[in-house]
C-alpha positions in Angstrom: 0.0 0.0 0.0 1.1 3.5 -0.6 -0.1 6.9 0.4 -2.3 8.9 -2.0 -0.4 12.1 -2.0 1.0 11.8 -5.5 -1.5 12.1 -8.4 0.6 9.8 -10.6 0.0 6.9 -8.1 -3.8 7.3 -8.1 -5.4 5.8 -11.2 -9.1 5.4 -12.3 -10.2 1.9 -11.5 -7.8 1.6 -8.5 -9.2 0.4 -5.1 -8.4 3.0 -2.5 -9.3 4.0 1.0 -10.4 7.6 1.3 -11.4 9.9 4.2 -14.7 11.7 3.6 -15.1 15.4 4.5 -17.5 14.4 7.3 -15.1 11.8 8.7 -11.9 14.0 8.7 -12.1 14.4 12.5 -12.5 10.7 13.3 -10.2 9.6 10.5 -12.7 6.9 9.4 -11.7 5.4 6.1 -14.1 4.4 3.3 -13.0 1.8 0.7 -14.0 2.2 -3.0 -13.0 2.3 -6.6 -11.7 5.6 -8.2 -13.9 7.0 -10.9 -12.5 10.6 -11.3 -9.5 12.5 -10.0 -10.5 15.9 -8.7 -7.2 17.3 -7.6 -5.3 18.9 -10.5 -1.9 19.4 -8.9 0.6 16.5 -9.0 1.0 16.5 -5.2 -1.3 17.3 -2.2 -0.1 16.8 1.4 -3.6 15.7 2.6 -4.2 13.3 -0.3 -5.5 13.5 -3.8 -9.2 14.2 -3.9 -11.2 11.6 -5.9 -14.8 10.7 -6.7 -15.6 7.0 -6.2 -17.8 4.9 -8.5 -20.6 5.3 -5.9 -20.3 9.1 -6.0 -18.6 9.7 -2.7 -15.8 12.3 -2.7 -12.8 12.3 -0.4 -9.0 12.4 -0.1 -7.0 9.2 -0.8 -5.2 7.9 2.3 -4.1 4.5 1.0 -3.9 2.8 -2.4 -4.4 -0.9 -2.3 -2.1 -2.9 -4.5 -3.5 -5.9 -6.3 
């Protein structure tokens, strides 16, 4: 697993764990599949923002390697 701070590591179709805006305080992670990358910069210290296939939006904390 790697962190989701570098945009080049986060690819559509990848299984990731994200933190939703509502869960930032608790740090609860949500697992899903990346549909769209929403962060335009190549690096973000809090994680690249993505939209999952189910429509949820959050910042990538972990990328699961298959």
